C-alpha positions as a Markdown table, in Angstrom:
| # | Residue | x | y | z |
|---|---|---|---|---|
| 1 | Met | 15.1 | 79.0 | 153.9 |
| 2 | Lys | 14.3 | 82.4 | 151.9 |
| 3 | Glu | 11.0 | 84.2 | 152.9 |
| 4 | Leu | 7.8 | 83.2 | 151.1 |
| 5 | Met | 6.8 | 85.6 | 148.3 |
| 6 | Pro | 3.5 | 87.3 | 149.2 |
| 7 | Ala | 0.2 | 86.3 | 147.2 |
| 8 | Glu | 0.1 | 89.6 | 145.4 |
| 9 | Ala | 3.6 | 88.9 | 143.9 |
| 10 | Ile | 2.5 | 85.5 | 143.1 |
| 11 | Thr | -0.7 | 87.0 | 141.3 |
| 12 | Ala | 1.3 | 88.8 | 139.1 |
| 13 | Lys | 3.0 | 85.6 | 137.9 |
| 14 | Ile | -0.3 | 84.0 | 136.8 |
| 15 | Phe | -0.9 | 84.3 | 132.9 |
| 16 | Leu | -4.2 | 83.3 | 130.8 |
| 17 | Ile | -3.0 | 81.3 | 128.0 |
| 18 | Arg | -5.5 | 79.2 | 126.1 |
| 19 | Gly | -8.2 | 80.2 | 128.2 |
| 20 | Arg | -6.9 | 79.0 | 131.4 |
| 21 | Lys | -5.1 | 80.6 | 134.2 |
| 22 | Val | -1.2 | 79.1 | 134.7 |
| 23 | Met | 2.0 | 79.6 | 135.7 |
| 24 | Leu | 5.3 | 79.2 | 134.1 |
| 25 | Asp | 7.6 | 76.4 | 135.3 |
| 26 | Arg | 10.4 | 79.0 | 135.6 |
| 27 | Asp | 8.4 | 81.1 | 138.0 |
| 28 | Leu | 7.2 | 77.9 | 139.9 |
| 29 | Ala | 10.9 | 76.6 | 140.2 |
| 30 | Gln | 12.0 | 79.9 | 141.7 |
| 31 | Leu | 9.4 | 79.8 | 144.4 |
| 32 | Tyr | 10.3 | 76.2 | 145.1 |
| 33 | Glu | 13.8 | 77.1 | 145.3 |
| 34 | Val | 14.7 | 74.4 | 142.7 |
| 35 | Glu | 16.4 | 74.6 | 139.3 |
| 36 | Thr | 13.6 | 74.7 | 136.6 |
| 37 | Tyr | 15.2 | 71.6 | 134.8 |
| 38 | Arg | 15.0 | 69.7 | 138.3 |
| 39 | Leu | 11.2 | 70.8 | 138.4 |
| 40 | Asn | 10.5 | 69.4 | 135.0 |
| 41 | Glu | 12.6 | 66.4 | 135.3 |
| 42 | Gln | 10.4 | 65.8 | 138.6 |
| 43 | Val | 7.5 | 65.9 | 136.5 |
| 44 | Lys | 8.5 | 64.1 | 133.7 |
| 45 | Arg | 9.0 | 61.0 | 136.3 |
| 46 | Asn | 5.8 | 61.5 | 137.3 |
| 47 | Lys | 4.0 | 62.0 | 133.9 |
| 48 | Lys | 0.6 | 60.0 | 134.7 |
| 49 | Arg | 0.2 | 62.8 | 137.4 |
| 50 | Phe | 0.1 | 65.6 | 134.8 |
| 51 | Pro | -2.5 | 65.2 | 132.0 |
| 52 | Asp | -2.9 | 68.1 | 129.5 |
| 53 | Asp | -5.4 | 70.0 | 131.7 |
| 54 | Phe | -2.7 | 70.1 | 134.4 |
| 55 | Met | 0.2 | 70.9 | 132.4 |
| 56 | Phe | 1.3 | 71.7 | 129.0 |
| 57 | Gln | 4.3 | 73.0 | 126.8 |
| 58 | Leu | 3.8 | 76.3 | 125.3 |
| 59 | Thr | 4.0 | 76.7 | 121.5 |
| 60 | Asn | 6.7 | 79.0 | 119.6 |
| 61 | Gln | 4.2 | 81.9 | 119.1 |
| 62 | Glu | 2.7 | 81.8 | 122.9 |
| 63 | Ala | 6.3 | 81.6 | 124.0 |
| 64 | Lys | 6.9 | 84.8 | 121.8 |
| 65 | Asn | 4.1 | 86.4 | 123.2 |
| 66 | Leu | 5.1 | 86.0 | 126.6 |
| 67 | Ile | 8.6 | 87.4 | 125.7 |
| 68 | Ser | 7.3 | 90.3 | 124.1 |
| 69 | Gln | 5.0 | 91.1 | 127.4 |
| 70 | Asn | 8.3 | 90.5 | 129.4 |
| 71 | Ala | 7.1 | 87.3 | 131.3 |
| 72 | Ile | 9.9 | 85.7 | 129.7 |
| 73 | Ser | 13.4 | 87.2 | 129.3 |
| 74 | Ser | 14.4 | 87.3 | 125.5 |
| 75 | Trp | 18.2 | 87.5 | 126.9 |
| 76 | Gly | 19.9 | 84.0 | 127.3 |
| 77 | Gly | 17.6 | 82.1 | 125.3 |
| 78 | Val | 16.0 | 78.8 | 126.5 |
| 79 | Arg | 16.6 | 75.6 | 124.6 |
| 80 | Lys | 13.0 | 74.1 | 125.4 |
| 81 | Leu | 9.9 | 75.7 | 125.4 |
| 82 | Pro | 8.4 | 76.5 | 128.5 |
| 83 | His | 6.0 | 74.2 | 130.4 |
| 84 | Val | 2.9 | 76.0 | 132.2 |
| 85 | Phe | 0.8 | 74.5 | 135.0 |
| 86 | Thr | -2.7 | 75.2 | 135.5 |
| 87 | Gln | -4.0 | 75.2 | 139.6 |
| 88 | Glu | -4.6 | 71.5 | 139.4 |
| 89 | Gly | -1.0 | 71.2 | 138.1 |
| 90 | Val | 0.3 | 73.5 | 140.9 |
| 91 | Ala | -1.4 | 71.2 | 143.2 |
| 92 | Met | 0.0 | 68.3 | 141.9 |
| 93 | Leu | 3.4 | 69.5 | 142.2 |
| 94 | Ser | 3.5 | 69.2 | 145.7 |
| 95 | Ser | 3.3 | 65.7 | 145.7 |
| 96 | Val | 6.1 | 65.3 | 143.5 |
| 97 | Leu | 8.4 | 68.0 | 145.1 |
| 98 | Asn | 8.0 | 66.4 | 148.4 |
| 99 | Ser | 9.4 | 69.1 | 150.9 |
| 100 | Asp | 8.2 | 71.4 | 153.7 |
| 101 | Arg | 8.7 | 74.6 | 151.3 |
| 102 | Ala | 6.7 | 73.0 | 148.5 |
| 103 | Val | 3.7 | 72.5 | 150.8 |
| 104 | Gln | 4.2 | 76.2 | 151.9 |
| 105 | Val | 4.5 | 77.4 | 148.7 |
| 106 | Asn | 1.3 | 75.6 | 147.1 |
| 107 | Ile | -0.7 | 76.9 | 150.1 |
| 108 | Arg | 0.3 | 80.4 | 149.0 |
| 109 | Ile | -0.1 | 79.6 | 145.3 |
| 110 | Met | -3.7 | 78.5 | 145.9 |
| 111 | Arg | -4.7 | 81.4 | 147.8 |
| 112 | Ala | -3.5 | 83.7 | 144.8 |
| 113 | Phe | -5.6 | 81.7 | 142.5 |
| 114 | Met | -8.4 | 81.9 | 144.9 |
| 115 | Lys | -7.7 | 85.8 | 145.1 |
| 116 | Leu | -7.7 | 86.0 | 141.1 |
| 117 | Arg | -11.0 | 83.9 | 140.8 |
| 118 | Tyr | -12.6 | 86.0 | 143.3 |
| 119 | Ala | -11.7 | 89.4 | 141.7 |
| 120 | Leu | -12.8 | 88.1 | 138.2 |
| 121 | Ser | -16.1 | 87.0 | 139.8 |
| 122 | Phe | -16.5 | 90.4 | 141.4 |
| 123 | Asn | -16.0 | 92.2 | 138.1 |
| 124 | Lys | -18.5 | 89.9 | 136.0 |
| 125 | Gln | -20.9 | 90.5 | 138.9 |
| 126 | Phe | -20.4 | 94.3 | 138.6 |
| 127 | Glu | -20.4 | 94.5 | 134.6 |
| 128 | Ile | -23.9 | 92.4 | 135.1 |
| 129 | Lys | -25.2 | 94.9 | 137.4 |
| 130 | Leu | -23.9 | 98.0 | 135.3 |
| 131 | Arg | -25.7 | 96.9 | 132.3 |
| 132 | Glu | -29.2 | 96.3 | 134.4 |
| 133 | Leu | -28.6 | 99.9 | 135.6 |
| 134 | Glu | -27.8 | 101.1 | 132.0 |
| 135 | Gly | -31.0 | 99.3 | 130.8 |
| 136 | Arg | -33.1 | 100.8 | 133.7 |
| 137 | Leu | -31.9 | 104.4 | 132.8 |
| 138 | Asn | -32.7 | 103.8 | 129.0 |
| 139 | Met | -36.6 | 103.2 | 130.2 |
| 140 | His | -36.5 | 106.1 | 132.5 |
| 141 | Asp | -34.9 | 108.1 | 129.6 |
| 142 | Lys | -38.1 | 107.2 | 127.5 |
| 143 | Asp | -40.4 | 107.6 | 130.4 |
| 144 | Ile | -39.1 | 111.0 | 131.2 |
| 145 | Gly | -39.6 | 112.0 | 127.4 |
| 146 | Asp | -43.0 | 110.7 | 127.6 |
| 147 | Ile | -43.6 | 112.9 | 130.5 |
| 148 | Phe | -42.4 | 116.1 | 128.8 |
| 149 | Glu | -44.3 | 115.4 | 126.1 |
| 150 | Ala | -47.6 | 115.1 | 128.1 |
| 151 | Ile | -46.4 | 118.4 | 129.8 |
| 152 | Arg | -46.3 | 120.2 | 126.4 |
| 153 | Gln | -49.7 | 118.9 | 125.4 |
| 154 | Leu | -51.4 | 120.3 | 128.6 |
| 155 | Ile | -49.4 | 123.5 | 128.5 |
| 156 | Arg | -50.9 | 124.4 | 124.8 |
| 157 | Ile | -53.6 | 126.6 | 124.7 |
| 158 | Pro | -56.7 | 125.0 | 122.5 |
| 159 | Gly | -57.2 | 127.0 | 119.3 |
| 160 | Glu | -53.8 | 128.7 | 119.6 |
| 161 | Lys | -52.4 | 129.3 | 116.3 |
| 162 | Arg | -48.7 | 128.0 | 116.4 |
| 163 | Lys | -46.1 | 129.7 | 114.1 |
| 164 | Ile | -44.3 | 127.0 | 112.4 |
| 165 | Lys | -40.9 | 127.8 | 111.3 |
| 166 | Gly | -39.9 | 127.2 | 107.6 |
| 167 | Phe | -43.5 | 126.9 | 106.3 |
| 168 | Ala | -45.5 | 129.6 | 104.6 |
| 169 | Gln | -48.5 | 130.5 | 106.6 |
| 170 | Lys | -52.0 | 131.3 | 104.5 |
């Protein structure tokens, strides 16, 4: 049995398609050490376990987009459009691919999905904090401008004539 792929390498095989984080059938088959057609065959035999929110087939355009991103090789061609599996679909795969390797691979994949979810959550929290800070700085800029204007008012000597540029004095 080959060594399991590290979680970081698995994370690189997770794509965002139709607003869902998914993995390609080809990548999953490679991880499980089975042929892609065998993986899809097991899924087809257990269709009830894979509703549309667990697994779906890519459209031509989605497949072309992945080819252009080098997620799918354009060499060799594929007769059928790839299937992709959401986190729930990957979890369900371990029940239809009944092997020790499937269990171990699923654990790694679940950890990769969790790591990705944590990273995205951290980025959102960071973005919120940054916007709050930006808002406070804008308020502080206005307050500092008001302070400078108040200081200018205090520095002016009463009754002093100020020369205004651009206007003729009488």
